C-alpha positions as CSV (number, residue, x, y, z in Angstrom):
1,M,-64.1,-11.6,-59.4
2,K,-64.4,-10.8,-55.7
3,I,-67.9,-10.6,-54.1
4,G,-68.8,-9.3,-50.7
5,V,-71.8,-10.6,-48.9
6,N,-73.5,-8.5,-46.2
7,T,-74.7,-11.0,-43.6
8,L,-75.2,-8.4,-40.8
9,F,-79.0,-9.1,-40.7
10,L,-78.5,-12.8,-39.9
11,I,-79.2,-14.1,-36.5
12,P,-79.1,-17.9,-36.7
13,G,-82.4,-19.5,-35.8
14,E,-84.2,-16.1,-35.7
15,V,-84.8,-14.8,-39.2
16,G,-86.7,-17.7,-40.8
17,G,-86.6,-18.2,-44.5
18,T,-84.0,-15.6,-45.2
19,E,-81.4,-17.7,-43.3
20,T,-82.3,-20.7,-45.4
21,Y,-82.1,-18.6,-48.5
22,L,-78.6,-17.2,-47.7
23,R,-77.2,-20.6,-46.7
24,E,-78.5,-22.6,-49.6
25,V,-78.0,-20.2,-52.5
26,L,-74.5,-19.3,-51.3
27,L,-73.6,-23.0,-50.9
28,A,-74.9,-23.6,-54.4
29,M,-73.0,-20.6,-55.8
30,A,-69.8,-21.7,-54.1
31,K,-70.0,-25.0,-55.9
32,L,-71.1,-23.4,-59.2
33,S,-68.4,-20.7,-59.4
34,A,-65.1,-21.9,-58.0
35,D,-63.4,-18.9,-59.6
36,I,-65.3,-16.4,-57.4
37,E,-63.7,-15.1,-54.2
38,W,-66.2,-14.5,-51.5
39,V,-65.9,-12.2,-48.6
40,L,-68.5,-12.6,-45.8
41,F,-69.1,-9.6,-43.6
42,T,-70.4,-11.2,-40.4
43,N,-71.6,-10.2,-36.9
44,R,-71.0,-11.7,-33.5
45,E,-74.0,-14.0,-33.6
46,N,-73.4,-15.6,-37.0
47,D,-69.6,-15.6,-37.5
48,N,-69.0,-19.0,-36.0
49,C,-72.0,-20.5,-37.7
50,L,-71.0,-19.2,-41.1
51,R,-67.4,-20.3,-40.7
52,R,-68.6,-23.8,-39.9
53,I,-70.6,-23.9,-43.2
54,F,-68.3,-22.0,-45.5
55,G,-64.9,-22.3,-43.9
56,P,-64.0,-25.5,-45.7
57,F,-64.2,-23.6,-49.0
58,P,-60.8,-22.1,-49.7
59,H,-62.2,-19.2,-51.7
60,F,-64.2,-17.8,-48.7
61,S,-62.9,-15.3,-46.1
62,F,-64.6,-13.7,-43.2
63,H,-64.6,-10.1,-41.9
64,P,-66.5,-9.9,-38.6
65,L,-67.9,-6.6,-37.4
66,P,-68.0,-6.0,-33.6
67,L,-71.8,-5.9,-33.3
68,R,-74.8,-8.0,-32.3
69,A,-77.7,-7.9,-34.7
70,T,-80.1,-8.5,-31.9
71,N,-79.6,-4.8,-31.3
72,R,-81.4,-3.9,-34.5
73,Y,-80.6,-0.2,-34.4
74,A,-77.0,-0.7,-33.7
75,R,-76.8,-3.0,-36.6
76,I,-78.5,-0.4,-38.9
77,V,-75.9,2.2,-37.9
78,R,-73.0,-0.2,-38.4
79,E,-74.4,-1.2,-41.8
80,Q,-74.6,2.4,-43.0
81,I,-71.4,3.7,-41.5
82,D,-68.9,1.0,-40.7
83,L,-69.6,-1.6,-43.4
84,P,-68.8,0.8,-46.3
85,F,-65.3,1.3,-44.9
86,R,-64.7,-2.4,-44.6
87,V,-66.0,-3.0,-48.1
88,A,-63.6,-0.4,-49.4
89,N,-60.7,-2.0,-47.5
90,S,-61.5,-5.5,-48.7
91,H,-61.5,-4.4,-52.4
92,V,-64.5,-6.4,-53.4
93,D,-65.9,-5.9,-56.9
94,L,-69.5,-6.0,-55.8
95,L,-71.5,-6.2,-52.5
96,W,-74.6,-8.4,-52.3
97,S,-77.0,-7.8,-49.4
98,P,-79.5,-10.8,-49.2
99,G,-81.5,-9.5,-46.2
100,Y,-83.7,-6.5,-47.3
101,T,-81.3,-3.7,-46.6
102,A,-78.0,-2.3,-47.9
103,P,-75.6,0.6,-47.3
104,F,-76.5,3.9,-48.8
105,Y,-73.1,4.0,-50.4
106,V,-70.2,1.7,-51.0
107,P,-67.3,2.2,-53.5
108,C,-68.5,-0.7,-55.7
109,P,-71.8,-1.8,-57.4
110,Q,-74.5,-3.3,-55.1
111,V,-77.2,-5.9,-55.4
112,V,-79.9,-6.4,-52.7
113,T,-82.5,-9.2,-52.2
114,I,-85.8,-7.9,-51.0
115,P,-87.9,-11.0,-50.2
116,D,-91.2,-9.2,-49.8
117,M,-93.0,-6.0,-48.7
118,Q,-94.8,-7.6,-45.8
119,Y,-94.3,-4.6,-43.6
120,R,-96.4,-2.5,-46.0
121,R,-99.2,-5.0,-46.5
122,Y,-99.2,-6.1,-42.8
123,P,-97.9,-3.1,-40.8
124,E,-99.2,-4.7,-37.5
125,D,-96.3,-7.2,-37.8
126,L,-93.9,-4.5,-36.7
127,T,-93.8,-1.7,-34.1
128,P,-94.5,1.8,-35.5
129,L,-90.8,2.8,-35.2
130,A,-89.6,-0.4,-36.8
131,R,-92.1,0.1,-39.7
132,I,-90.8,3.6,-40.4
133,V,-87.1,2.6,-40.2
134,T,-87.7,-0.5,-42.3
135,D,-89.4,1.6,-45.0
136,I,-86.6,4.1,-45.1
137,L,-83.9,1.4,-45.4
138,V,-85.7,-0.6,-48.0
139,R,-86.2,2.5,-50.2
140,V,-82.5,3.4,-49.7
141,A,-81.5,-0.1,-50.8
142,A,-83.8,0.0,-53.8
143,R,-82.3,3.2,-55.0
144,S,-78.6,2.5,-54.2
145,C,-78.4,-1.0,-55.7
146,R,-78.0,-1.7,-59.4
147,R,-80.1,-4.8,-59.2
148,I,-82.8,-6.0,-56.9
149,I,-83.6,-9.7,-56.5
150,A,-87.2,-10.7,-55.7
151,I,-88.0,-14.3,-54.7
152,S,-91.2,-14.6,-56.7
153,E,-93.1,-12.8,-59.4
154,F,-95.5,-11.7,-56.7
155,S,-92.7,-10.3,-54.6
156,R,-91.4,-8.5,-57.7
157,S,-94.7,-6.8,-58.2
158,E,-94.8,-5.8,-54.6
159,I,-91.4,-4.2,-54.8
160,L,-92.4,-2.3,-57.9
161,T,-95.5,-1.1,-56.1
162,F,-94.0,0.0,-52.8
163,A,-90.2,0.6,-53.2
164,S,-90.1,3.0,-56.2
165,A,-87.8,0.7,-58.0
166,R,-87.1,0.7,-61.7
167,E,-88.8,-2.2,-63.5
168,D,-85.7,-3.3,-65.4
169,C,-83.7,-3.5,-62.2
170,V,-86.0,-6.0,-60.3
171,H,-85.4,-9.7,-61.1
172,A,-87.6,-12.6,-59.8
173,I,-85.6,-15.7,-58.9
174,S,-87.5,-18.5,-57.1
175,L,-86.2,-20.4,-54.1
176,A,-86.2,-24.2,-53.6
177,A,-86.4,-26.9,-51.0
178,D,-83.5,-29.1,-49.8
179,P,-83.8,-32.4,-51.6
180,A,-83.2,-34.1,-48.2
181,F,-86.9,-33.4,-47.4
182,A,-87.7,-36.1,-49.8
183,Y,-85.3,-38.7,-48.4
184,P,-87.4,-41.3,-46.6
185,I,-86.7,-41.8,-42.9
186,P,-87.2,-45.3,-41.6
187,K,-90.4,-45.7,-39.5
188,D,-88.5,-46.8,-36.4
189,I,-86.2,-43.8,-36.5
190,R,-89.1,-41.5,-37.1
191,R,-90.9,-43.0,-34.1
192,Q,-87.9,-42.5,-31.9
193,R,-87.5,-38.9,-32.8
194,L,-91.3,-38.2,-32.5
195,D,-91.2,-39.8,-29.0
196,K,-88.7,-37.2,-28.0
197,L,-90.5,-34.3,-29.6
198,L,-94.2,-35.0,-28.9
199,T,-96.1,-36.0,-25.8
200,S,-98.6,-38.1,-27.7
201,E,-98.4,-40.9,-30.2
202,K,-101.6,-39.8,-31.9
203,P,-101.6,-38.8,-35.6
204,Y,-101.2,-35.0,-36.2
205,I,-101.8,-32.0,-38.4
206,L,-98.7,-29.9,-38.8
207,C,-98.2,-26.1,-39.2
208,I,-94.9,-24.3,-39.3
209,A,-95.1,-20.6,-38.8
210,N,-94.0,-18.0,-36.2
211,T,-97.0,-16.3,-34.8
212,Y,-97.0,-13.0,-36.7
213,P,-100.5,-11.7,-37.4
214,H,-100.3,-12.4,-41.1
215,K,-99.4,-16.0,-40.5
216,N,-103.1,-16.5,-39.5
217,V,-102.3,-19.3,-37.0
218,H,-105.3,-18.4,-34.9
219,T,-107.6,-19.3,-37.8
220,L,-106.1,-22.8,-38.0
221,I,-106.6,-23.3,-34.2
222,D,-110.3,-22.1,-34.6
223,A,-110.8,-24.6,-37.5
224,F,-109.1,-27.4,-35.5
225,G,-111.5,-26.7,-32.6
226,R,-114.5,-27.2,-34.9
227,I,-113.4,-30.8,-35.9
228,M,-111.7,-32.0,-32.8
229,D,-114.5,-34.3,-31.9
230,K,-114.5,-35.9,-35.4
231,I,-110.8,-36.8,-35.6
232,P,-108.2,-38.4,-33.4
233,H,-105.4,-35.9,-34.4
234,Q,-103.3,-33.6,-32.4
235,L,-102.4,-30.1,-33.9
236,V,-98.6,-29.5,-33.9
237,L,-97.5,-25.9,-34.2
238,V,-93.8,-25.2,-34.9
239,G,-92.7,-21.6,-34.5
240,K,-91.9,-18.8,-32.1
241,P,-94.3,-16.4,-30.4
242,R,-94.5,-13.1,-32.3
243,L,-96.8,-10.1,-32.3
244,G,-99.8,-12.3,-33.3
245,E,-99.4,-14.4,-30.1
246,P,-102.3,-12.8,-28.2
247,E,-104.8,-14.0,-31.0
248,V,-103.2,-17.4,-30.9
249,Q,-103.6,-17.6,-27.1
250,S,-107.2,-16.5,-27.3
251,A,-107.9,-19.2,-29.9
252,L,-106.2,-21.8,-27.7
253,Q,-108.4,-20.8,-24.7
254,G,-111.5,-21.3,-26.9
255,L,-110.7,-25.0,-27.4
256,D,-112.5,-27.7,-25.5
257,D,-109.2,-29.5,-24.9
258,S,-106.1,-27.3,-25.5
259,S,-103.8,-30.3,-24.6
260,R,-104.4,-31.6,-28.1
261,V,-102.3,-28.7,-29.4
262,E,-98.5,-29.2,-29.1
263,R,-96.0,-26.3,-29.7
264,L,-92.4,-26.6,-30.7
265,S,-89.6,-24.4,-31.7
266,R,-85.8,-24.4,-32.4
267,L,-85.8,-27.7,-34.2
268,D,-82.8,-29.1,-36.0
269,D,-83.1,-30.3,-39.6
270,E,-83.5,-34.0,-38.7
271,D,-86.4,-33.2,-36.4
272,L,-88.0,-31.0,-39.1
273,F,-87.7,-33.7,-41.7
274,T,-89.2,-36.2,-39.3
275,L,-92.2,-33.9,-38.4
276,Y,-93.0,-33.2,-42.1
277,Q,-92.7,-36.9,-43.2
278,S,-94.8,-38.2,-40.3
279,A,-97.7,-35.7,-40.5
280,D,-101.1,-36.6,-42.0
281,L,-101.6,-33.1,-43.2
282,F,-99.7,-29.9,-43.5
283,V,-101.7,-26.6,-43.1
284,F,-100.2,-23.3,-44.0
285,P,-102.8,-20.6,-43.4
286,S,-100.6,-17.5,-44.2
287,L,-102.1,-14.4,-45.6
288,Y,-98.9,-13.1,-47.1
289,E,-95.8,-14.8,-48.4
290,G,-92.9,-13.5,-50.6
291,F,-92.3,-17.2,-51.5
292,G,-93.8,-19.7,-49.0
293,L,-90.9,-22.1,-48.5
294,P,-92.7,-24.4,-46.0
295,V,-95.3,-25.2,-48.7
296,L,-92.5,-26.5,-51.0
297,E,-90.8,-28.4,-48.1
298,A,-94.0,-30.2,-47.2
299,M,-94.6,-31.1,-50.9
300,M,-91.1,-32.6,-51.0
301,S,-91.7,-34.5,-47.8
302,G,-94.7,-36.3,-49.2
303,V,-97.4,-34.8,-47.0
304,P,-100.7,-33.3,-48.4
305,V,-100.7,-29.5,-48.2
306,L,-103.7,-27.3,-47.5
307,T,-103.0,-23.6,-47.8
308,T,-104.3,-20.2,-49.1
309,K,-104.2,-18.4,-52.4
310,C,-102.5,-15.4,-50.8
311,G,-99.3,-13.8,-51.9
312,S,-96.9,-16.0,-53.8
313,I,-98.3,-19.3,-52.6
314,P,-100.1,-20.2,-55.8
315,E,-96.8,-19.7,-57.7
316,V,-95.2,-22.3,-55.4
317,G,-98.1,-24.8,-55.0
318,G,-99.7,-24.6,-58.4
319,K,-102.3,-27.3,-58.8
320,A,-100.4,-29.7,-56.5
321,V,-101.8,-28.4,-53.3
322,C,-105.3,-27.8,-51.9
323,Y,-106.6,-24.3,-51.1
324,F,-109.1,-22.9,-48.6
325,D,-110.7,-19.5,-48.2
326,H,-108.2,-17.7,-46.0
327,A,-110.9,-15.7,-44.1
328,D,-113.2,-18.7,-43.4
329,A,-112.3,-21.0,-40.5
330,A,-115.4,-23.2,-41.4
331,D,-114.1,-23.7,-44.9
332,L,-110.7,-24.7,-43.5
333,A,-112.3,-27.1,-41.1
334,R,-114.3,-28.7,-43.9
335,Q,-111.3,-29.2,-46.1
336,M,-109.1,-30.6,-43.4
337,L,-111.8,-33.2,-42.8
338,Q,-112.0,-34.0,-46.5
339,I,-108.3,-34.5,-46.9
340,L,-108.0,-36.6,-43.7
341,S,-110.7,-38.9,-45.2
342,W,-108.8,-39.5,-48.4
343,T,-108.2,-43.1,-49.4
344,E,-104.6,-44.3,-49.5
345,Q,-104.8,-44.3,-53.3
346,V,-106.0,-40.7,-53.5
347,R,-103.4,-39.6,-51.0
348,K,-100.6,-41.3,-52.8
349,S,-101.6,-39.7,-56.1
350,W,-101.6,-36.2,-54.6
351,V,-98.3,-36.5,-52.8
352,T,-96.6,-38.0,-55.9
353,N,-97.8,-35.2,-58.1
354,A,-96.8,-32.6,-55.5
355,R,-93.3,-34.0,-55.1
356,M,-92.8,-34.0,-58.9
357,H,-94.0,-30.4,-58.9
358,A,-91.6,-29.4,-56.1
359,R,-88.6,-30.9,-57.8
360,R,-88.9,-28.3,-60.6
361,F,-87.5,-25.8,-58.1
362,S,-83.8,-26.3,-57.3
363,W,-81.1,-24.3,-55.5
364,E,-78.8,-24.9,-58.4
365,H,-81.2,-23.0,-60.6
366,T,-81.6,-20.3,-58.0
367,A,-77.8,-20.0,-57.7
368,A,-77.2,-19.8,-61.5
369,K,-79.8,-17.1,-61.9
370,T,-78.4,-15.2,-58.9
371,M,-74.9,-15.4,-60.2
372,D,-76.0,-14.1,-63.5
373,C,-77.6,-11.1,-61.7
374,L,-74.5,-10.4,-59.7
375,K,-72.2,-10.5,-62.7
376,E,-74.6,-8.4,-64.7
377,A,-74.7,-5.7,-62.0
378,S,-70.9,-5.6,-61.7
379,N,-70.7,-4.9,-65.5
380,V,-73.4,-2.2,-65.6
381,R,-72.1,1.3,-65.8
382,G,-73.9,4.3,-64.2
């Protein structure tokens, strides 16, 4: 069987969880199904990166398209007009598009992954034109693909609500966290890395989220400001400025000492592992998630998690994380103080339980379910 993979959406370091999803599930499928031939349709930004990762596998080939995905509208046009011809010429048996959108027509069955319907629930995350275009493309993908992969049951329900998809075509397949998050890093190495990343040696509270409005980062900053005088901690925010940045800046200006907030972005895996494992608390204040991968990563890393009951997060965290009222900064502040005051015994019990819970998710399981979905779609007629 020959499967094409539409990676035209992927800009390394820019698309968040969908990049992790594509990389990890494709690696797991490559190891799971050695009899499958994979054809990756790439762009100028991701071709070298994907060749480094998948080039060592003999059953992978690469078909670069002469486009830059940073020009979103050029990418859309190429995906709808150019990609179908390249798919036809490559003679693939099926095309999988793991990044929300897919061509209106190709001469083979299609599967698309739609991670969430965030643009419908939180339209302020996109410009008006981007919202309209995204809605059209997602609906096109939902109608032109034989199977739709959602990354949680919550996401599946959202797709059924907003994308006019047939219920029997939408399959929920959970994501996972890299087991490497759980590998303990020696304290001296962690300290060396932290010294390069942070300006302070104080303990810290960690949050990983780009500043889209729905990520609710400003509420965390507000809550942190309410307890700054009661704790020695810094607040470390990892993520890039997005359309919610004005609210974040306003919250930062309201702090008595904004120097206690450190901001980072573009971290490699080793730095990310270090930040997770060294944090006293991980807070994820998001109002909407198709899955909520950072929650799972923090659980694997052995850090207590405080988050919301919004979107798919309860599916991921279950009873192994703590929850706060997403609209109440005062409640978030109270719960942060409570968790930071845990005894070592209580903390150890929580993180042990959380890690056991997180290990129930695996990329091997995700890959097996995804492979089943792809094979099923290739055999469906009509």
